[in-house]
ZALUM-323874 format. One record per residue: x, y, z negated of N, C-alpha, C in turn; residue number from 1. Coordinates in steps of 0.2 Angstrom, whole numbers, padded with zeros to 4 digits, always signed. Layout:
+-------+--------+-------+--------+---------+-------+-------+--------+-------+-----+
! neast ! nnorth !   nup ! caeast ! canorth !  caup ! ceast ! cnorth !   cup ! num !
+-------+--------+-------+--------+---------+-------+-------+--------+-------+-----+
!     X !      Y !     Z !      X !       Y !     Z !     X !      Y !     Z ! NUM !
...
+-------+--------+-------+--------+---------+-------+-------+--------+-------+-----+
***
This chain:
+-------+--------+-------+--------+---------+-------+-------+--------+-------+-----+
! neast ! nnorth !   nup ! caeast ! canorth !  caup ! ceast ! cnorth !   cup ! num !
+-------+--------+-------+--------+---------+-------+-------+--------+-------+-----+
! +0052 !  +0195 ! +0066 !  +0048 !   +0191 ! +0070 ! +0052 !  +0186 ! +0074 !   1 !
! +0051 !  +0180 ! +0074 !  +0055 !   +0175 ! +0077 ! +0051 !  +0173 ! +0084 !   2 !
! +0055 !  +0174 ! +0089 !  +0052 !   +0172 ! +0096 ! +0046 !  +0174 ! +0098 !   3 !
! +0044 !  +0180 ! +0097 !  +0038 !   +0183 ! +0099 ! +0036 !  +0182 ! +0106 !   4 !
! +0031 !  +0179 ! +0108 !  +0029 !   +0178 ! +0115 ! +0022 !  +0181 ! +0116 !   5 !
! +0021 !  +0182 ! +0122 !  +0014 !   +0185 ! +0124 ! +0009 !  +0179 ! +0125 !   6 !
! +0003 !  +0180 ! +0124 !  -0002 !   +0176 ! +0125 ! -0003 !  +0174 ! +0133 !   7 !
! -0004 !  +0167 ! +0134 !  -0004 !   +0165 ! +0141 ! -0009 !  +0159 ! +0141 !   8 !
! -0014 !  +0160 ! +0146 !  -0019 !   +0155 ! +0147 ! -0016 !  +0149 ! +0150 !   9 !
! -0011 !  +0150 ! +0154 !  -0008 !   +0144 ! +0156 ! -0004 !  +0140 ! +0151 !  10 !
! -0001 !  +0143 ! +0146 !  +0002 !   +0139 ! +0141 ! -0003 !  +0136 ! +0136 !  11 !
! -0009 !  +0139 ! +0135 !  -0014 !   +0136 ! +0131 ! -0017 !  +0130 ! +0135 !  12 !
! -0018 !  +0131 ! +0141 !  -0020 !   +0125 ! +0145 ! -0015 !  +0119 ! +0145 !  13 !
! -0009 !  +0121 ! +0145 !  -0003 !   +0116 ! +0145 ! -0004 !  +0112 ! +0138 !  14 !
! -0005 !  +0116 ! +0133 !  -0005 !   +0113 ! +0126 ! -0011 !  +0108 ! +0126 !  15 !
! -0017 !  +0109 ! +0129 !  -0022 !   +0104 ! +0129 ! -0019 !  +0098 ! +0133 !  16 !
! -0016 !  +0099 ! +0139 !  -0013 !   +0093 ! +0143 ! -0009 !  +0089 ! +0139 !  17 !
! -0004 !  +0092 ! +0135 !  +0000 !   +0088 ! +0131 ! -0003 !  +0084 ! +0125 !  18 !
! -0008 !  +0088 ! +0122 !  -0013 !   +0084 ! +0117 ! -0016 !  +0078 ! +0120 !  19 !
! -0019 !  +0079 ! +0126 !  -0022 !   +0073 ! +0129 ! -0017 !  +0067 ! +0131 !  20 !
! -0011 !  +0070 ! +0133 !  -0005 !   +0065 ! +0134 ! -0004 !  +0061 ! +0128 !  21 !
! -0004 !  +0064 ! +0122 !  -0003 !   +0061 ! +0116 ! -0008 !  +0056 ! +0114 !  22 !
! -0014 !  +0058 ! +0115 !  -0020 !   +0054 ! +0113 ! -0019 !  +0048 ! +0118 !  23 !
! -0018 !  +0049 ! +0124 !  -0018 !   +0043 ! +0129 ! -0012 !  +0038 ! +0127 !  24 !
! -0006 !  +0041 ! +0125 !  +0000 !   +0037 ! +0123 ! -0002 !  +0033 ! +0117 !  25 !
! -0005 !  +0036 ! +0112 !  -0007 !   +0033 ! +0106 ! -0012 !  +0027 ! +0107 !  26 !
! -0017 !  +0028 ! +0112 !  -0021 !   +0022 ! +0113 ! -0018 !  +0017 ! +0117 !  27 !
! -0013 !  +0019 ! +0121 !  -0009 !   +0014 ! +0126 ! -0004 !  +0010 ! +0122 !  28 !
! -0001 !  +0013 ! +0117 !  +0005 !   +0010 ! +0114 ! +0004 !  +0007 ! +0107 !  29 !
! -0001 !  +0010 ! +0104 !  -0002 !   +0009 ! +0097 ! -0008 !  +0004 ! +0096 !  30 !
! -0006 !  -0002 ! +0094 !  -0012 !   -0007 ! +0093 ! -0017 !  -0005 ! +0088 !  31 !
! -0014 !  -0003 ! +0082 !  -0019 !   -0001 ! +0077 ! -0024 !  +0005 ! +0079 !  32 !
! -0021 !  +0009 ! +0083 !  -0026 !   +0015 ! +0086 ! -0031 !  +0012 ! +0090 !  33 !
! -0030 !  +0006 ! +0094 !  -0035 !   +0003 ! +0097 ! -0040 !  +0000 ! +0093 !  34 !
! -0038 !  -0003 ! +0087 !  -0042 !   -0006 ! +0082 ! -0047 !  -0001 ! +0079 !  35 !
! -0044 !  +0005 ! +0078 !  -0048 !   +0011 ! +0075 ! -0053 !  +0013 ! +0080 !  36 !
! -0051 !  +0014 ! +0086 !  -0056 !   +0016 ! +0091 ! -0061 !  +0011 ! +0092 !  37 !
! -0060 !  +0005 ! +0092 !  -0065 !   +0000 ! +0092 ! -0070 !  +0000 ! +0086 !  38 !
! -0067 !  +0001 ! +0080 !  -0072 !   +0002 ! +0074 ! -0076 !  +0009 ! +0075 !  39 !
! -0073 !  +0014 ! +0078 !  -0077 !   +0020 ! +0079 ! -0082 !  +0019 ! +0084 !  40 !
! -0081 !  +0015 ! +0089 !  -0086 !   +0014 ! +0094 ! -0092 !  +0010 ! +0091 !  41 !
! -0090 !  +0005 ! +0087 !  -0095 !   +0001 ! +0083 ! -0099 !  +0005 ! +0079 !  42 !
! -0096 !  +0010 ! +0075 !  -0100 !   +0015 ! +0071 ! -0104 !  +0019 ! +0075 !  43 !
! -0102 !  +0022 ! +0080 !  -0106 !   +0026 ! +0085 ! -0112 !  +0022 ! +0087 !  44 !
! -0111 !  +0016 ! +0090 !  -0117 !   +0012 ! +0092 ! -0122 !  +0010 ! +0087 !  45 !
! -0119 !  +0009 ! +0081 !  -0123 !   +0007 ! +0075 ! -0127 !  +0014 ! +0073 !  46 !
! -0124 !  +0020 ! +0074 !  -0127 !   +0026 ! +0072 ! -0133 !  +0027 ! +0077 !  47 !
! -0133 !  +0026 ! +0083 !  -0138 !   +0026 ! +0088 ! -0144 !  +0021 ! +0086 !  48 !
! -0141 !  +0015 ! +0085 !  -0146 !   +0010 ! +0084 ! -0151 !  +0011 ! +0078 !  49 !
! -0147 !  +0013 ! +0072 !  -0151 !   +0015 ! +0066 ! -0154 !  +0022 ! +0065 !  50 !
! -0153 !  +0026 ! +0071 !  -0155 !   +0033 ! +0071 ! -0153 !  +0036 ! +0064 !  51 !
! -0147 !  +0037 ! +0063 !  -0144 !   +0040 ! +0057 ! -0145 !  +0048 ! +0057 !  52 !
! -0146 !  +0050 ! +0051 !  -0147 !   +0058 ! +0050 ! -0141 !  +0062 ! +0053 !  53 !
! -0142 !  +0068 ! +0053 !  -0137 !   +0073 ! +0055 ! -0131 !  +0073 ! +0050 !  54 !
! -0133 !  +0073 ! +0044 !  -0128 !   +0072 ! +0039 ! -0124 !  +0066 ! +0039 !  55 !
! -0127 !  +0060 ! +0041 !  -0124 !   +0054 ! +0041 ! -0119 !  +0054 ! +0047 !  56 !
! -0121 !  +0057 ! +0053 !  -0117 !   +0058 ! +0059 ! -0111 !  +0062 ! +0057 !  57 !
! -0112 !  +0068 ! +0053 !  -0106 !   +0072 ! +0051 ! -0101 !  +0068 ! +0047 !  58 !
! -0103 !  +0063 ! +0043 !  -0099 !   +0059 ! +0039 ! -0095 !  +0054 ! +0043 !  59 !
! -0099 !  +0051 ! +0048 !  -0096 !   +0046 ! +0052 ! -0091 !  +0050 ! +0057 !  60 !
! -0092 !  +0056 ! +0059 !  -0088 !   +0059 ! +0064 ! -0081 !  +0061 ! +0060 !  61 !
! -0082 !  +0064 ! +0054 !  -0076 !   +0066 ! +0050 ! -0072 !  +0060 ! +0048 !  62 !
! -0075 !  +0054 ! +0047 !  -0071 !   +0048 ! +0045 ! -0067 !  +0046 ! +0052 !  63 !
! -0071 !  +0046 ! +0057 !  -0067 !   +0044 ! +0063 ! -0061 !  +0048 ! +0065 !  64 !
! -0063 !  +0055 ! +0065 !  -0057 !   +0060 ! +0066 ! -0052 !  +0059 ! +0061 !  65 !
! -0053 !  +0058 ! +0055 !  -0048 !   +0058 ! +0050 ! -0043 !  +0051 ! +0051 !  66 !
! -0047 !  +0046 ! +0052 !  -0043 !   +0039 ! +0053 ! -0039 !  +0040 ! +0059 !  67 !
! -0041 !  +0042 ! +0065 !  -0038 !   +0042 ! +0071 ! -0032 !  +0047 ! +0071 !  68 !
! -0033 !  +0053 ! +0067 !  -0028 !   +0058 ! +0067 ! -0023 !  +0055 ! +0062 !  69 !
! -0024 !  +0052 ! +0057 !  -0019 !   +0049 ! +0052 ! -0015 !  +0044 ! +0056 !  70 !
! -0018 !  +0040 ! +0060 !  -0015 !   +0035 ! +0064 ! -0010 !  +0038 ! +0069 !  71 !
! -0012 !  +0044 ! +0072 !  -0008 !   +0048 ! +0076 ! -0002 !  +0051 ! +0073 !  72 !
! -0003 !  +0054 ! +0067 !  +0003 !   +0056 ! +0063 ! +0007 !  +0051 ! +0060 !  73 !
! +0005 !  +0045 ! +0058 !  +0009 !   +0040 ! +0056 ! +0013 !  +0037 ! +0062 !  74 !
! +0010 !  +0037 ! +0068 !  +0014 !   +0035 ! +0074 ! +0020 !  +0040 ! +0076 !  75 !
! +0018 !  +0046 ! +0075 !  +0023 !   +0051 ! +0076 ! +0029 !  +0051 ! +0071 !  76 !
! +0027 !  +0049 ! +0065 !  +0033 !   +0049 ! +0060 ! +0037 !  +0042 ! +0061 !  77 !
! +0034 !  +0037 ! +0063 !  +0037 !   +0031 ! +0065 ! +0042 !  +0032 ! +0071 !  78 !
! +0039 !  +0035 ! +0076 !  +0043 !   +0037 ! +0082 ! +0049 !  +0041 ! +0081 !  79 !
! +0048 !  +0046 ! +0077 !  +0054 !   +0050 ! +0075 ! +0059 !  +0046 ! +0070 !  80 !
! +0057 !  +0042 ! +0066 !  +0061 !   +0038 ! +0062 ! +0065 !  +0033 ! +0066 !  81 !
! +0062 !  +0030 ! +0071 !  +0065 !   +0025 ! +0075 ! +0070 !  +0029 ! +0079 !  82 !
! +0069 !  +0035 ! +0081 !  +0074 !   +0039 ! +0085 ! +0080 !  +0041 ! +0081 !  83 !
! +0079 !  +0042 ! +0074 !  +0084 !   +0044 ! +0070 ! +0089 !  +0038 ! +0069 !  84 !
! +0086 !  +0033 ! +0067 !  +0090 !   +0027 ! +0066 ! +0087 !  +0020 ! +0067 !  85 !
! +0090 !  +0016 ! +0071 !  +0087 !   +0009 ! +0072 ! +0089 !  +0004 ! +0067 !  86 !
! +0094 !  +0006 ! +0063 !  +0096 !   +0002 ! +0057 ! +0091 !  +0003 ! +0051 !  87 !
! +0091 !  -0002 ! +0047 !  +0086 !   -0001 ! +0041 ! +0089 !  +0004 ! +0036 !  88 !
! +0085 !  +0009 ! +0034 !  +0086 !   +0014 ! +0029 ! +0081 !  +0014 ! +0024 !  89 !
! +0082 !  +0013 ! +0018 !  +0077 !   +0013 ! +0013 ! +0072 !  +0019 ! +0013 !  90 !
! +0075 !  +0025 ! +0014 !  +0071 !   +0031 ! +0014 ! +0067 !  +0032 ! +0020 !  91 !
! +0069 !  +0030 ! +0026 !  +0065 !   +0029 ! +0032 ! +0059 !  +0024 ! +0031 !  92 !
! +0061 !  +0018 ! +0028 !  +0056 !   +0013 ! +0027 ! +0051 !  +0016 ! +0022 !  93 !
! +0053 !  +0020 ! +0017 !  +0048 !   +0023 ! +0013 ! +0043 !  +0028 ! +0016 !  94 !
! +0046 !  +0032 ! +0021 !  +0042 !   +0037 ! +0024 ! +0037 !  +0033 ! +0029 !  95 !
! +0039 !  +0028 ! +0032 !  +0035 !   +0024 ! +0036 ! +0029 !  +0020 ! +0032 !  96 !
! +0031 !  +0018 ! +0026 !  +0026 !   +0015 ! +0022 ! +0021 !  +0020 ! +0019 !  97 !
! +0023 !  +0026 ! +0018 !  +0019 !   +0031 ! +0015 ! +0014 !  +0033 ! +0021 !  98 !
! +0016 !  +0033 ! +0027 !  +0012 !   +0035 ! +0033 ! +0007 !  +0029 ! +0034 !  99 !
! +0009 !  +0023 ! +0033 !  +0005 !   +0017 ! +0034 ! -0001 !  +0017 ! +0028 ! 100 !
! +0002 !  +0019 ! +0023 !  -0003 !   +0019 ! +0017 ! -0008 !  +0024 ! +0017 ! 101 !
! -0006 !  +0030 ! +0020 !  -0011 !   +0035 ! +0021 ! -0017 !  +0033 ! +0026 ! 102 !
! -0015 !  +0030 ! +0031 !  -0019 !   +0027 ! +0036 ! -0024 !  +0022 ! +0033 ! 103 !
! -0021 !  +0018 ! +0029 !  -0025 !   +0012 ! +0026 ! -0030 !  +0015 ! +0021 ! 104 !
! -0028 !  +0020 ! +0017 !  -0033 !   +0024 ! +0012 ! -0038 !  +0027 ! +0016 ! 105 !
! -0037 !  +0030 ! +0021 !  -0043 !   +0033 ! +0025 ! -0047 !  +0028 ! +0028 ! 106 !
! -0044 !  +0023 ! +0031 !  -0048 !   +0018 ! +0034 ! -0052 !  +0014 ! +0029 ! 107 !
! -0050 !  +0013 ! +0023 !  -0054 !   +0010 ! +0017 ! -0060 !  +0015 ! +0016 ! 108 !
! -0058 !  +0021 ! +0015 !  -0064 !   +0026 ! +0014 ! -0069 !  +0026 ! +0019 ! 109 !
! -0067 !  +0026 ! +0025 !  -0071 !   +0026 ! +0031 ! -0076 !  +0019 ! +0031 ! 110 !
! -0073 !  +0014 ! +0029 !  -0077 !   +0008 ! +0028 ! -0082 !  +0009 ! +0022 ! 111 !
! -0080 !  +0011 ! +0017 !  -0085 !   +0013 ! +0011 ! -0090 !  +0017 ! +0014 ! 112 !
! -0089 !  +0023 ! +0017 !  -0094 !   +0027 ! +0020 ! -0098 !  +0023 ! +0025 ! 113 !
! -0096 !  +0019 ! +0029 !  -0100 !   +0015 ! +0034 ! -0104 !  +0011 ! +0030 ! 114 !
! -0102 !  +0007 ! +0025 !  -0106 !   +0003 ! +0021 ! -0112 !  +0007 ! +0017 ! 115 !
! -0110 !  +0012 ! +0014 !  -0115 !   +0016 ! +0011 ! -0121 !  +0019 ! +0016 ! 116 !
! -0119 !  +0020 ! +0022 !  -0124 !   +0023 ! +0027 ! -0127 !  +0017 ! +0030 ! 117 !
! -0124 !  +0012 ! +0032 !  -0127 !   +0006 ! +0036 ! -0129 !  +0000 ! +0033 ! 118 !
! -0126 !  -0001 ! +0027 !  -0129 !   -0008 ! +0024 ! -0136 !  -0007 ! +0022 ! 119 !
! -0138 !  -0002 ! +0019 !  -0146 !   -0002 ! +0017 ! -0150 !  -0002 ! +0023 ! 120 !
! -0148 !  +0001 ! +0029 !  -0152 !   +0001 ! +0035 ! -0152 !  -0006 ! +0038 ! 121 !
! -0146 !  -0010 ! +0037 !  -0146 !   -0017 ! +0040 ! -0150 !  -0021 ! +0036 ! 122 !
! -0150 !  -0021 ! +0029 !  -0154 !   -0025 ! +0025 ! -0161 !  -0024 ! +0026 ! 123 !
! -0163 !  -0018 ! +0027 !  -0170 !   -0016 ! +0028 ! -0173 !  -0020 ! +0035 ! 124 !
! -0168 !  -0022 ! +0039 !  -0171 !   -0026 ! +0045 ! -0174 !  -0032 ! +0043 ! 125 !
! -0172 !  -0035 ! +0037 !  -0174 !   -0042 ! +0035 ! -0179 !  -0042 ! +0030 ! 126 !
+-------+--------+-------+--------+---------+-------+-------+--------+-------+-----+
***
């Protein structure tokens, strides 16, 4: 067993503190994370306005969580890559592109889910 440690409530509490610091830094420094957060707020407001079902709320919540989590992971990869080398490296560039691509795929899926849920409700208004 490597580095066996005992359970500590203080360490668990600190892990939540560090997680909140990460979320705060993500929203403070990453412009795309703010765009995703804005889209999430729009989706939540639309959800309340259109009184979406519990299943629709689940889909919206999963999409929001996945997109923002992917953005956080992509930002982590980019930060580590920038720490490793400030000079252009094709492998680092590829890793960054893969991360950005993952975020874009999830964001596209979230838009599709949003359209499936909200477009019929929006059209029904007219």
